C-alpha positions as CSV (number, residue, x, y, z in Angstrom):
1,M,33.2,18.0,-3.1
2,E,33.8,15.8,0.0
3,S,30.9,13.5,0.9
4,R,29.7,13.1,4.4
5,V,28.0,10.2,6.1
6,R,24.8,11.0,7.9
7,T,24.9,10.8,11.7
8,E,22.5,8.5,13.5
9,D,20.5,11.5,14.7
10,E,20.1,12.7,11.1
11,K,19.0,9.3,9.9
12,L,16.4,9.2,12.7
13,E,15.1,12.6,11.8
14,M,14.9,11.6,8.1
15,L,12.9,8.5,8.9
16,K,10.5,10.5,11.1
17,T,9.9,12.9,8.3
18,M,9.3,10.0,5.8
19,K,6.9,8.3,8.2
20,G,4.9,11.5,8.6
21,T,4.8,12.1,4.8
22,L,3.7,8.5,4.1
23,Q,1.1,8.6,6.8
24,E,-0.4,11.8,5.3
25,K,-0.5,10.0,1.9
26,W,-2.1,6.9,3.4
27,D,-4.8,8.9,5.2
28,M,-5.5,10.8,1.9
29,M,-5.9,7.5,0.1
30,L,-8.2,6.1,2.7
31,D,-10.4,9.3,2.5
32,I,-10.6,8.9,-1.3
33,S,-11.5,5.2,-1.2
34,A,-13.8,5.3,1.8
35,Q,-16.9,5.3,-0.4
36,E,-15.6,2.7,-2.9
37,D,-16.4,-0.5,-1.1
38,V,-19.3,-2.6,-2.2
39,P,-21.0,-4.2,0.8
40,S,-20.5,-7.9,1.1
41,K,-24.3,-8.5,1.0
42,D,-24.3,-7.0,-2.5
43,Q,-21.6,-9.5,-3.6
44,I,-23.4,-12.7,-2.6
45,S,-24.4,-13.6,-6.2
46,Q,-20.9,-13.0,-7.3
47,I,-19.4,-15.1,-4.5
48,N,-21.9,-18.0,-5.2
49,H,-21.0,-17.8,-8.9
50,L,-17.3,-18.2,-8.1
51,I,-18.0,-21.1,-5.8
52,D,-20.1,-22.7,-8.5
53,N,-17.0,-22.6,-10.8
54,I,-14.6,-24.3,-8.4
55,P,-13.4,-27.5,-10.1
56,A,-14.2,-30.9,-8.8
57,G,-11.8,-32.5,-6.3
58,V,-11.1,-29.2,-4.4
59,K,-11.5,-29.5,-0.6
60,K,-9.3,-26.9,1.0
61,V,-9.5,-23.3,-0.1
62,L,-7.5,-20.2,0.9
63,V,-9.4,-16.9,0.5
64,V,-7.0,-14.0,-0.1
65,G,-8.5,-10.7,1.0
66,C,-11.2,-12.4,3.1
67,G,-13.0,-9.3,4.3
68,D,-15.7,-9.9,6.9
69,G,-15.7,-13.6,6.1
70,T,-18.7,-13.7,3.7
71,E,-16.8,-15.8,1.2
72,M,-15.4,-18.2,3.8
73,A,-18.9,-18.7,5.3
74,R,-20.4,-19.6,1.9
75,L,-17.5,-22.0,1.2
76,V,-17.9,-23.7,4.6
77,A,-21.7,-24.0,4.0
78,R,-20.9,-25.7,0.7
79,G,-18.7,-28.3,2.4
80,Y,-15.2,-26.8,1.8
81,E,-12.5,-26.2,4.4
82,A,-11.8,-22.5,4.2
83,V,-9.0,-20.3,5.6
84,G,-8.8,-16.6,5.0
85,I,-6.1,-14.0,5.1
86,Q,-5.8,-10.2,4.9
87,V,-4.0,-7.3,6.5
88,N,-7.2,-5.7,7.7
89,K,-7.2,-6.7,11.3
90,K,-10.6,-5.2,12.1
91,A,-12.3,-7.2,9.4
92,N,-10.4,-10.3,10.5
93,A,-11.8,-9.8,14.0
94,I,-15.3,-9.7,12.6
95,A,-14.7,-13.0,10.7
96,R,-13.2,-14.7,13.7
97,E,-16.1,-13.7,15.9
98,A,-18.3,-15.6,13.4
99,G,-16.2,-18.7,14.1
100,L,-14.2,-18.5,10.8
101,D,-10.4,-19.1,10.4
102,A,-9.3,-15.6,9.4
103,R,-5.6,-14.8,9.8
104,D,-3.6,-11.6,9.8
105,M,-1.3,-12.1,6.9
106,D,0.1,-10.4,3.8
107,M,-0.5,-12.2,0.4
108,H,3.0,-11.5,-0.6
109,F,4.5,-13.4,2.3
110,M,2.3,-16.2,3.4
111,D,3.1,-18.4,6.4
112,F,1.8,-21.6,4.8
113,E,3.5,-24.8,3.5
114,N,4.1,-25.4,-0.2
115,G,0.9,-26.8,-1.8
116,E,-1.1,-26.5,1.4
117,F,-4.4,-25.5,-0.4
118,D,-6.1,-27.1,-3.3
119,L,-7.3,-23.7,-4.6
120,I,-6.6,-20.1,-3.8
121,M,-9.5,-17.7,-4.3
122,C,-8.6,-14.0,-4.7
123,K,-11.6,-11.8,-5.3
124,D,-11.1,-8.0,-5.8
125,C,-7.7,-8.1,-4.0
126,F,-5.0,-8.8,-6.6
127,K,-5.4,-5.3,-8.1
128,Q,-4.4,-3.8,-4.7
129,S,-1.0,-5.5,-4.8
130,M,1.9,-3.2,-5.4
131,S,4.0,-6.2,-6.4
132,P,1.6,-8.5,-8.3
133,T,4.4,-10.8,-9.7
134,I,5.6,-11.5,-6.2
135,A,2.0,-12.1,-5.0
136,F,1.3,-14.5,-7.9
137,A,4.5,-16.4,-7.2
138,E,3.4,-16.8,-3.6
139,F,0.0,-18.1,-4.8
140,C,1.8,-20.6,-7.0
141,R,3.8,-21.8,-4.0
142,V,0.9,-22.2,-1.6
143,A,-1.6,-23.7,-4.1
144,K,-1.6,-27.3,-5.1
145,K,-4.0,-27.3,-8.0
146,Y,-5.8,-24.1,-8.9
147,I,-5.7,-20.3,-8.5
148,M,-8.9,-18.4,-9.0
149,I,-8.7,-14.6,-9.4
150,S,-11.7,-12.3,-9.9
151,E,-11.1,-8.6,-10.9
152,P,-13.3,-5.8,-12.2
153,D,-12.8,-4.5,-15.7
154,M,-10.6,-1.5,-16.6
155,T,-13.3,1.0,-15.8
156,W,-12.3,0.5,-12.2
157,A,-8.7,1.4,-12.8
158,W,-9.2,4.9,-11.4
159,K,-10.3,3.7,-8.0
160,A,-7.9,4.8,-5.3
161,R,-6.7,1.4,-4.0
162,N,-6.4,-0.2,-7.4
163,Y,-2.7,0.0,-8.2
164,Q,-2.9,-2.2,-11.3
165,L,-5.5,-4.1,-13.3
166,F,-4.2,-6.9,-15.6
167,T,-5.7,-7.6,-19.0
168,P,-6.6,-11.2,-19.9
169,E,-3.6,-11.3,-22.1
170,Q,-1.3,-10.2,-19.3
171,F,-2.8,-12.7,-16.9
172,S,-2.2,-15.4,-19.5
173,I,1.4,-14.5,-19.9
174,L,1.9,-14.3,-16.1
175,G,0.4,-17.8,-15.6
176,N,2.5,-19.3,-18.4
177,K,5.7,-17.8,-16.9
178,F,5.1,-19.6,-13.6
179,G,3.9,-22.9,-15.1
180,W,0.3,-22.2,-14.2
181,P,-1.5,-21.7,-17.6
182,L,-4.8,-19.9,-17.7
183,Q,-7.3,-22.7,-18.0
184,K,-10.5,-20.6,-18.1
185,F,-11.5,-17.0,-18.5
186,W,-15.0,-15.7,-18.3
187,V,-17.0,-12.5,-17.7
188,L,-19.7,-11.9,-15.2
189,D,-22.0,-9.0,-15.9
190,M,-23.1,-7.3,-12.7
191,S,-25.1,-4.2,-12.0
192,Y,-22.1,-2.1,-11.0
193,V,-19.2,-3.8,-12.9
194,Q,-18.2,-6.3,-15.5
195,Q,-16.2,-8.8,-13.5
196,H,-13.3,-10.7,-15.2
197,N,-12.7,-14.2,-13.8
198,Y,-9.6,-16.3,-14.2
199,L,-8.9,-19.9,-13.3
200,F,-5.3,-21.1,-13.5
201,K,-4.3,-24.8,-13.3
202,K,-0.9,-26.0,-12.3
203,D,1.0,-27.6,-15.2
204,I,1.4,-31.1,-13.9
205,K,3.6,-32.1,-16.8
206,E,6.1,-29.4,-15.9
207,E,6.0,-30.6,-12.3
208,D,6.7,-34.2,-13.4
209,D,9.6,-33.0,-15.5
210,E,11.1,-31.1,-12.6
211,S,10.8,-34.2,-10.4
212,A,12.4,-36.4,-13.0
213,R,15.3,-33.9,-13.2
214,S,15.7,-33.9,-9.5
215,E,15.7,-37.7,-9.3
216,G,18.2,-37.9,-12.1
């Protein structure tokens, strides 16, 4: 059977159909997940807990999935320099109105220099990545010292926007693959969830070995 290349008009019609279908699915997902958000004010104790566990020597923090800026505001109040990113432009506008540095940016492709931040804090956002390996690789590029990820336990896997939840074992493997071993794992019991917290630290020895190879 002879194959036929689609005309430009046919390609355009196909793209229009795909866009409509994807928009319907997106709207459906938003309807399902509309009641799943936990208000920022109900997360204050969790946010304070994460900040309490930031290692000494950290000054500049990138908050991935910064929401309305609650985390950034708490960080700034504690003396840290905080920058936030997310794709939710409405929430970013709220954070900026509060005087916070919130930027419209995707965690998979961040417009920052290598090692620009001492620590990346990613609370309840990593699970929404459809390409978690790419997101983690980008974290490793932008962070200088630490990556802190906080995710709910597996009982939240059914939530509409949670594409994938990692187990502690999977996170440990992921960190080792990138030269960012899991330094600390702990669980925070909350009224509505058991939160799993991960702190990765850059393998300085591996970085030194790479520098030696480059100089050689």
